C-alpha positions in Angstrom: -0.1 -0.1 -0.1 1.1 3.4 -0.7 0.7 6.3 1.8 0.9 9.9 0.6 2.0 12.0 3.2 1.1 15.8 2.5 2.6 18.5 5.1 0.3 21.6 5.4 1.8 25.0 6.5 -0.2 26.5 9.3 -3.1 29.1 8.6 -1.0 31.5 10.9 2.0 31.8 8.2 -0.3 31.8 5.2 -0.5 34.7 2.8 -4.0 33.7 2.2 -5.6 30.7 4.4 -8.3 30.6 2.1 -5.9 30.0 -1.1 -4.2 27.5 0.8 -7.2 25.7 1.4 -8.2 25.7 -2.2 -4.7 24.8 -3.3 -4.9 22.0 -0.7 -8.1 20.7 -2.0 -7.1 20.6 -5.6 -3.8 18.4 -4.4 -6.1 16.0 -2.4 -8.6 15.5 -5.1 -5.6 14.8 -7.5 -4.0 12.2 -4.9 -7.5 10.4 -4.3 -8.1 10.1 -7.9 -5.9 7.1 -8.2 -7.1 4.0 -10.2 -6.5 1.7 -7.4 -8.0 1.7 -4.1 -4.7 0.7 -2.3 -3.5 3.7 -0.8 -4.1 6.3 2.2 -3.5 10.0 2.8 -2.0 11.2 5.6 -2.2 14.9 6.1 0.1 16.4 8.7 -1.2 20.0 9.9 -1.3 22.8 12.7 -5.2 23.4 11.7 -7.3 21.0 9.6 -7.9 22.8 6.2 -11.2 24.4 5.4 -12.6 22.0 2.5 -15.4 20.3 1.3 -13.7 17.0 -0.1 -14.0 14.0 2.1 -12.8 10.6 1.4 -12.6 7.7 3.9 -8.9 6.9 2.9 -7.7 10.4 4.2 -6.7 11.0 7.6 -5.7 14.1 9.5 -2.6 14.3 12.0 -2.9 17.9 13.9 0.2 18.9 15.6 1.3 21.7 18.0 4.9 22.3 16.5 6.5 25.9 16.9 5.5 27.9 14.0 8.3 28.3 11.5 9.6 32.0 11.0 9.6 33.9 7.7 13.0 32.7 6.6 13.0 29.6 3.9 15.1 27.4 6.2 12.7 27.4 8.8 9.5 26.8 6.7 11.6 24.0 5.2 12.3 22.9 8.5 8.5 22.8 9.7 7.8 21.0 6.5 10.4 18.2 7.0 9.1 17.8 10.8 5.6 17.2 9.6 7.1 14.6 6.7 8.8 12.6 9.8 5.4 12.7 11.7 3.7 11.4 8.6 6.2 8.4 8.3 5.6 7.5 11.8 2.0 7.2 11.1 2.5 5.6 7.9 4.3 3.0 9.7 1.7 2.4 11.9 -1.1 1.7 9.4 1.2 -0.9 7.5 2.2 1.0 4.1 4.7 -0.6 2.1 5.8 2.5 0.2 5.4 6.4 1.1 5.2 9.8 -1.0 5.7 13.3 0.0 3.2 15.3 -1.7 3.4 19.1 -1.6 0.2 20.6 -0.8 -0.1 22.5 -4.1 0.9 19.9 -6.4 -0.9 17.5 -8.6 0.0 13.6 -9.2 -0.9 11.1 -11.7 -3.7 8.4 -11.2 -1.2 5.9 -11.8 1.0 5.6 -9.2 -1.1 3.3 -6.3 -1.4 1.0 -8.9 2.1 1.1 -9.9 3.5 0.3 -6.4 0.9 -2.4 -5.6 2.4 -4.4 -8.6 6.2 -3.6 -7.6 6.0 -3.8 -3.7 9.8 -5.3 -3.6 11.2 -2.3 -5.4 13.2 0.2 -3.3 11.5 3.0 -4.9 11.5 5.7 -7.6 12.8 9.5 -8.1 10.7 11.3 -10.7 13.0 12.5 -13.2 10.3 13.6 -15.7 7.1 15.4 -15.3 5.5 18.8 -15.6 5.7 22.2 -14.5 2.5 24.2 -14.3 2.8 28.1 -14.2 -0.5 29.0 -12.2 -0.7 32.4 -13.4 -1.0 31.8 -17.2 -2.4 28.4 -17.2 0.3 26.9 -19.1 2.4 23.5 -19.0 6.0 23.0 -19.5 7.3 19.4 -19.9 10.4 18.4 -17.9 12.4 15.6 -19.3 15.4 15.5 -16.5 16.0 16.1 -12.9 12.8 17.2 -11.8 13.0 15.4 -8.4 15.6 18.2 -7.9 13.1 20.9 -8.3 10.2 19.8 -6.2 9.1 17.8 -2.8 6.6 15.8 -4.9 9.3 13.7 -6.6 9.9 10.4 -4.7 8.2 7.1 -3.7 10.4 5.0 -1.2 9.7 1.9 0.4 9.2 2.6 4.0 11.4 0.4 5.7 14.5 2.2 3.9 13.4 5.1 5.8 13.7 3.6 9.6 16.9 6.2 9.8 14.6 9.1 9.4 11.9 7.8 11.6 14.6 7.9 14.7 16.0 11.4 14.3 15.5 13.8 16.9 14.0 17.0 15.7 17.1 18.8 16.0 18.5 16.2 13.7 16.0 16.8 10.8 17.8 19.0 8.2 18.9 19.2 4.8 22.0 17.5 4.2 21.6 14.7 6.9 18.5 12.6 5.9 16.3 12.0 2.9 13.6 14.1 3.9 15.1 17.2 2.0 14.0 16.0 -1.7 17.3 17.3 -3.6 19.1 14.9 -1.3 16.7 11.6 -1.1 18.1 9.5 -4.3 21.8 10.4 -3.4 21.6 9.4 0.3 19.5 6.3 -0.4 22.1 5.3 -3.3 24.8 5.8 -0.7 23.3 3.6 1.9 23.1 0.6 -0.9 19.4 1.2 -1.7 19.2 3.0 -5.0 15.9 4.3 -6.5 14.9 3.7 -10.2 13.6 6.6 -12.4 9.7 6.5 -12.6 8.9 5.0 -16.0 6.3 7.6 -16.6 5.5 11.4 -15.9 4.2 11.3 -12.2 3.7 14.9 -11.0 2.7 18.3 -12.1 5.0 20.9 -9.9 3.0 23.8 -9.7 4.5 27.2 -9.4 3.4 31.0 -9.1 0.3 30.5 -7.2 1.4 33.0 -4.2 1.6 30.4 -1.9 4.6 28.3 -3.3 7.9 28.5 -1.0 10.3 28.7 -3.9 8.5 31.6 -5.8 5.8 34.1 -4.7 4.6 37.0 -7.1 2.9 38.2 -4.1 6.3 39.1 -2.4 7.2 40.8 -5.4 4.1 42.9 -5.3 4.6 43.7 -1.7 8.4 44.7 -1.8 8.6 46.3 -5.4 11.8 47.2 -6.8 12.7 47.4 -10.5 15.2 44.7 -10.9 12.9 42.2 -9.1 9.7 43.4 -11.5 11.9 43.2 -14.6 13.0 39.6 -13.6 9.8 38.4 -13.0 8.5 40.0 -16.5 11.4 38.3 -18.1 10.6 34.9 -16.5 7.2 35.0 -17.4 7.9 35.9 -21.1 10.3 33.1 -21.4 7.6 30.7 -19.8 4.9 31.9 -22.0 7.3 31.3 -25.1 8.3 27.5 -24.0 5.0 26.3 -22.5 1.6 24.9 -24.3 -1.9 24.7 -23.0 -2.8 21.7 -20.9 -4.6 18.6 -22.7 -7.8 17.0 -21.6 -5.7 13.8 -21.0 -3.2 15.4 -18.8 -6.1 17.2 -16.9 -7.8 14.1 -16.5 -4.8 11.9 -15.3 -3.8 14.7 -12.7 -7.3 16.0 -11.7 -5.8 19.5 -12.8 -8.1 22.6 -12.8 -8.1 26.2 -12.6 -7.9 27.8 -8.8 -10.6 30.7 -9.3 -8.9 33.1 -6.8 -5.6 33.2 -8.9 
């Protein structure tokens, strides 16, 4: 059984809790659109999100972790601690594999079935997939190293993550454990448990939605300066030239739909 673990930011550190909930609900609908029922979803959060979508396979673990600060490293630490809590719950419910999912990304509906047919495998990294630029509703195909860009990019056999489950909170940090996505495949390979590339595109990495940790257009708007605004404009122009509209088949596989608030 595949356990999807979704760490969700607190309403107290969100630019818009309403938007966070909308993005999360889309992600949850995407995760729960699996062609196989052999999966569970574990959401680790400070506050339970305000959404209408409910499925019996989804459970919420509310935590009282210290709120992160404004800096990126603090937010990343909060996410990784929630991921670790999710691992312990995945072990308790008997999952064979786990996948961490950012609360604004969309995933293929083929993942749970693929895992159920390959239970002995160490796992997979998502070398290929898509970027979706939320503000212009366009898709870019990524053919290499997508797992280095997004946390939604690995499926790992749970027993291989025993070291991460035993870490103390001050030991949970990038470079020392597989909870930081850039290090995941390399660390597991060094441990003698290499991952394989997923043989199909498994994720749509969502950007430019105002709540993404890597890129927030709202931050540029609040802290205007010419260089940042020019860079943003050129980035948008470049993305526009290399992207294409989303096809109906991709929309169906990943349950991708537009968020009206954006």
